[in-house]
C-alpha positions in Angstrom: -16.3 23.3 -10.8 -13.3 21.4 -11.9 -10.1 21.3 -9.9 -6.7 20.3 -11.2 -5.2 17.3 -9.3 -1.7 17.0 -7.7 -0.8 13.9 -9.9 -1.5 15.5 -13.2 2.0 16.7 -13.9 3.8 13.7 -12.6 1.6 11.3 -14.6 2.1 13.3 -17.9 5.9 13.2 -17.3 6.0 9.5 -16.7 3.8 8.6 -19.7 6.7 9.8 -21.9 8.7 6.6 -21.0 6.4 4.0 -19.4 2.8 3.0 -18.8 1.1 4.6 -15.8 -1.3 2.7 -13.5 -3.7 4.8 -11.5 -5.6 3.3 -8.5 -7.5 4.7 -5.6 -10.8 4.6 -3.8 -14.1 4.6 -5.6 -15.3 8.0 -6.7 -12.0 9.7 -5.8 -11.7 11.2 -9.3 -9.5 8.8 -11.3 -11.6 8.9 -14.5 -11.9 12.7 -14.3 -8.1 13.1 -13.9 -7.5 10.7 -16.9 -9.9 12.6 -19.1 -8.2 15.8 -18.1 -4.8 14.4 -19.0 -6.2 13.3 -22.4 -6.9 16.9 -23.2 -3.2 17.7 -23.0 -2.3 15.3 -25.8 -2.8 16.1 -29.5 -4.6 12.8 -29.9 -6.0 10.4 -27.3 -8.9 8.0 -26.8 -10.8 6.9 -23.7 -11.9 3.2 -23.5 -14.0 1.8 -20.7 -14.1 -2.0 -20.3 -17.7 -1.8 -19.0 -18.9 -0.4 -22.4 -19.7 -3.1 -25.0 -18.3 -1.1 -27.9 -15.2 -0.1 -26.1 -14.6 -3.7 -25.0 -14.7 -4.8 -28.7 -12.2 -2.1 -29.7 -9.9 -3.0 -26.9 -9.9 -6.7 -27.8 -9.3 -5.8 -31.5 -6.6 -3.3 -30.6 -8.4 -0.6 -32.6 -5.9 2.1 -31.9 -5.3 5.4 -33.7 -2.8 5.4 -36.5 -0.4 8.0 -35.2 1.0 9.0 -31.8 -1.7 9.0 -29.1 -2.6 8.5 -25.5 -4.8 5.5 -24.7 -6.8 5.6 -21.4 -8.0 2.1 -20.5 -10.6 2.2 -17.6 -11.6 -0.8 -15.6 -9.6 -3.1 -17.9 -8.5 -5.1 -14.9 -11.9 -6.9 -15.1 -10.5 -8.7 -18.1 -8.9 -11.9 -16.9 -5.9 -11.8 -19.2 -5.3 -8.0 -19.1 -1.7 -8.1 -17.8 -0.3 -10.3 -20.5 -2.4 -8.5 -23.2 -1.1 -5.0 -22.2 2.4 -6.2 -21.9 2.3 -7.3 -25.6 0.5 -4.1 -26.7 3.1 -1.9 -24.9 6.1 -3.8 -26.2 4.7 -3.5 -29.8 3.6 0.1 -29.8 5.6 1.9 -27.1 7.3 4.2 -29.6 4.1 5.8 -30.6 1.3 5.0 -28.0 1.1 5.9 -24.3 -1.0 3.8 -21.9 -2.8 5.2 -18.9 -4.6 2.4 -17.1 -7.2 3.4 -14.5 -9.5 1.4 -12.2 -10.6 0.8 -8.6 -8.4 -0.5 -5.9 -8.7 -3.9 -7.5 -6.2 -2.7 -10.1 -3.7 -2.2 -7.3 -4.4 -5.8 -6.0 -4.1 -7.5 -9.4 -1.0 -5.5 -10.1 0.8 -7.4 -7.4 -0.2 -10.8 -8.9 3.0 -11.3 -10.9 6.1 -9.5 -12.3 5.3 -9.8 -16.1 5.0 -6.0 -16.2 8.0 -5.3 -14.2 9.9 -2.3 -15.5 7.1 -1.2 -17.9 5.0 1.0 -15.7 4.8 3.5 -12.8 2.0 3.1 -10.2 0.2 6.0 -8.5 -2.5 6.1 -5.8 -4.9 8.9 -6.1 -6.1 10.3 -2.8 -9.0 12.5 -2.0 -8.5 16.2 -1.8 -6.4 17.5 1.1 -5.7 21.0 2.3 -2.6 22.0 0.3 -4.1 20.7 -3.0 -7.2 22.8 -2.4 -5.4 25.9 -1.4 -2.2 25.9 -3.5 -3.6 23.9 -6.5 -0.5 21.8 -6.8 1.9 24.7 -6.8 3.8 23.6 -3.6 7.0 21.4 -3.8 7.3 18.1 -2.1 9.3 18.2 1.1 12.6 16.4 1.1 13.2 13.7 3.8 14.9 14.7 7.1 14.4 18.4 6.5 12.2 20.6 8.7 8.8 21.0 7.2 8.4 24.4 5.4 5.2 25.9 6.7 3.2 28.4 4.6 2.8 31.9 5.8 -0.9 32.2 4.8 -3.8 29.9 4.6 -7.6 29.4 5.1 -9.0 27.9 8.3 -12.4 27.4 6.5 -10.8 24.8 4.2 -9.9 22.7 7.2 -13.5 23.1 8.5 -14.9 21.9 5.1 -12.7 18.9 5.1 -13.8 18.0 8.6 -17.4 18.2 7.5 -17.4 16.8 4.0 -14.2 14.8 3.7 -12.0 15.1 0.6 -14.0 13.2 -1.9 -14.8 15.5 -4.8 -18.6 15.3 -5.0 -19.6 16.0 -1.5 -16.7 18.4 -0.9 -17.5 20.6 -4.0 -21.3 20.5 -3.4 -20.9 21.8 0.3 -24.3 20.2 1.1 -25.2 17.9 4.0 -28.0 16.4 1.9 -25.5 15.6 -0.9 -23.1 14.1 1.6 -25.7 11.8 3.1 -26.9 10.6 -0.3 -23.4 10.2 -1.6 -22.4 8.1 1.5 -25.4 5.9 1.2 -24.9 5.2 -2.6 -21.2 4.8 -2.3 -21.4 2.2 0.4 -24.2 0.3 -1.4 -22.0 0.0 -4.5 -18.9 -0.8 -2.4 -20.6 -4.0 -1.0 -22.7 -4.8 -4.0 -19.9 -4.5 -6.6 -16.4 -4.1 -5.2 -16.5 -6.6 -2.3 -18.4 -9.2 -4.2 -16.1 -8.9 -7.2 -13.0 -9.4 -5.0 -14.2 -12.3 -2.6 -17.1 -14.5 -2.0 -18.5 -13.4 1.3 -21.2 -15.5 2.8 -22.1 -13.2 5.7 -22.2 -9.8 4.0 -24.5 -8.5 6.7 -22.0 -9.0 9.4 -19.3 -7.5 7.2 -21.4 -4.3 6.8 -21.8 -4.2 10.6 -18.0 -4.3 10.9 -17.8 -1.3 8.5 -20.1 0.6 10.8 -18.1 -0.4 13.9 -14.8 0.6 12.5 -16.0 4.3 12.4 -16.3 4.0 16.2 -12.8 2.5 16.6 -10.9 5.3 14.7 -7.7 6.4 16.4 -7.6 3.5 19.0 -5.4 0.3 18.8 -7.6 -2.3 17.1 -8.4 -5.4 19.1 -9.3 -8.3 16.8 -10.6 -10.4 19.7 -13.0 -7.6 20.7 -14.3 -7.4 17.2 -14.5 -11.1 16.9 -16.6 -11.4 20.0 -18.9 -8.5 18.9 -19.7 -10.1 15.6 -19.5 -13.8 16.7 -17.1 -14.8 13.9 -13.7 -16.3 13.8 -10.4 -14.5 14.1 -9.6 -15.6 10.5 -12.8 -14.1 9.2 -12.2 -10.7 10.9 -8.7 -10.6 9.5 -10.0 -11.4 6.0 -12.6 -8.7 6.2 -10.1 -6.1 7.4 -7.8 -7.1 4.6 -10.6 -6.5 2.1 -11.5 -3.1 3.6 -7.8 -2.1 3.2 -7.4 -3.5 -0.3 -10.5 -1.7 -1.5 -9.6 1.6 0.1 -12.3 1.7 2.7 -10.0 1.5 5.8 -6.4 2.2 6.6 -4.4 0.3 9.2 -1.4 2.1 10.7 1.0 -0.2 12.6 3.0 0.7 15.8 6.6 1.5 15.3 8.9 -1.1 16.8 12.2 -0.2 18.3 14.6 -1.6 20.8 14.9 1.8 22.4 11.3 1.8 23.7 9.1 -1.1 25.0 7.0 -0.9 21.9 3.8 -2.6 21.0 4.3 -5.1 18.1 0.8 -5.6 17.0 -2.6 -3.9 17.3 -2.7 -1.4 14.4 -4.8 1.7 14.5 -7.7 2.0 12.1 -8.7 5.1 10.1 -11.2 5.5 7.2 -10.6 7.0 3.7 -13.8 9.0 4.3 -13.4 10.9 7.6 -17.0 12.3 7.4 -18.2 8.9 8.5 -16.5 9.4 11.9 -18.9 11.1 14.4 -16.5 12.0 17.2 -14.8 15.4 16.5 -11.5 14.4 18.0 -11.3 11.1 16.2 -12.4 12.7 13.0 -9.6 15.3 13.2 -7.1 12.5 14.0 -8.4 10.7 10.9 -7.9 13.9 8.8 -4.4 14.1 10.0 -3.8 10.5 9.1 -5.1 11.0 5.5 -2.8 14.0 5.0 0.3 12.1 6.3 -0.6 9.0 4.3 -0.9 10.9 1.1 2.4 12.6 1.8 4.1 9.2 2.3 2.5 7.7 -0.8 3.6 10.5 -2.9 7.2 10.1 -1.6 7.0 6.5 -2.6 5.2 6.7 -5.9 6.8 9.8 -7.3 10.2 10.0 -5.6 10.9 6.4 -4.9 11.5 6.8 -1.1 10.6 4.1 1.3 8.4 6.3 3.3 6.0 4.8 5.9 3.5 6.0 8.5 3.4 4.6 12.0 2.1 5.4 15.4 3.9 5.3 18.7 2.9 3.4 21.9 4.8 1.6 24.5 3.8 -1.1 26.9 3.5 1.5 29.7 0.7 3.4 27.8 2.7 6.3 26.5 1.5 7.2 23.0 2.0 9.7 20.2 -0.3 9.8 17.2 1.9 9.5 14.2 5.5 8.9 13.1 6.8 9.4 9.5 9.8 7.3 8.6 12.0 7.0 5.5 14.1 3.8 5.3 12.8 3.0 8.8 14.5 6.0 10.2 12.2 8.5 12.1 11.8 11.8 10.4 9.1 13.6 12.4 6.5 12.8 15.0 3.0 14.4 15.1 0.4 14.8 17.8 -3.1 15.9 16.9 -5.2 17.9 19.3 -8.6 19.6 18.9 -7.6 22.6 21.1 -4.4 24.5 21.8 -3.5 22.4 24.8 -0.3 21.9 26.7 2.3 19.8 24.8 1.8 16.1 25.1 4.8 15.0 27.4 5.1 11.8 25.3 6.4 13.8 22.4 9.5 14.7 24.5 9.8 11.1 25.6 9.7 9.5 22.2 11.6 12.3 20.5 14.6 11.8 22.9 14.5 8.0 23.0 14.2 7.5 19.3 16.2 10.5 18.3 13.5 11.9 16.1 14.7 15.1 14.3 11.4 17.0 14.4 8.2 17.1 16.5 5.0 18.8 15.9 1.8 19.2 17.9 -1.1 20.5 15.7 -4.4 21.9 16.8 -7.7 22.1 15.1 -8.8 25.1 17.1 -6.8 28.3 17.7 -4.0 30.1 15.9 -1.0 29.7 18.3 2.3 28.9 16.6 5.3 28.6 19.0 8.3 26.5 19.7 9.0 25.0 23.1 12.1 22.8 23.7 12.4 22.2 19.9 8.7 21.0 19.6 6.6 23.2 17.3 3.0 23.8 18.2 0.9 25.2 15.4 -2.6 25.4 13.9 -3.7 22.5 11.6 -4.0 24.6 8.5 -0.5 25.7 8.7 0.8 22.1 9.1 -1.4 20.7 6.4 -0.1 23.4 4.1 3.3 21.8 4.3 2.0 18.5 3.0 1.2 18.2 -0.7 
């Protein structure tokens, strides 16, 4: 079973003018998407730097004679890839299109200099989310500072499947607990054996693996570096380095608190979430993680496709009032979200932060139940309906 991906059309359109760099977590479907895009071109060739023959062809620039799409996978492993591809693009841009794919490391190395400035667009491919599975990319992207347009129909089972299997293609499509367990085990082994070791020299890889396990228990709570440092008996600098690596390699997500002079906000202590919510055992924390992934994907698409400065935060003041998520564009609050497993009373902190920060829209979403109502301009609704508004 092959599913179309939400970035397919934007990438094809951008390839007409510039190179496209496609990054994302391991096994999220980057190569599959690239091969699918290849089929839409009259001529195209796929090269993988890990293949000896492909590597030789890349170095010799053995390109087709006419107009063609070139997919270059894992080319970031070549030390001089940036200056090389700049030269190839400048020389052949009238007839060749370049789609460069790779692990999260591609995203890291992309930031290392500006020699490619103006020659590429960059996309981050996310795991499957609700709207992509239900509407197959047919929904339009919401515009900033408008009320979210909720769908009139949906499928609660799809939310349940995402809660159990996460959004990565292999376990989600298989719908098998056995497949999920094996996939998680193999993915984490390769993550530490290949991705982490290629990025940094880590002396205490065992403790870093323990940290990965601990993070699944910290999901949804402000992260105390001192507490983690004491648990693992390592330095503050080491913990910070390891968390940076987890974020750069798309294992974990850190969401910062929103700072404002209108509330006594926290300035540090981000919340932690995982790219694979199926690793989180607690149901409430797993659901909050799933909401975080939907909102982050939404923000990344606003950034990568539309060029907006969209960011995701959480809200918490020094008196302990908290709301789960805040989406901002150009640092201006757009909407606040509270995630609940049940159809509970509205979190009073939504009223507090909405009024203090003048947030245009507020939503409380529930994993269980089908209630959809408006109270004092705060909309409470089931998760499937809210997720359906987010591409």
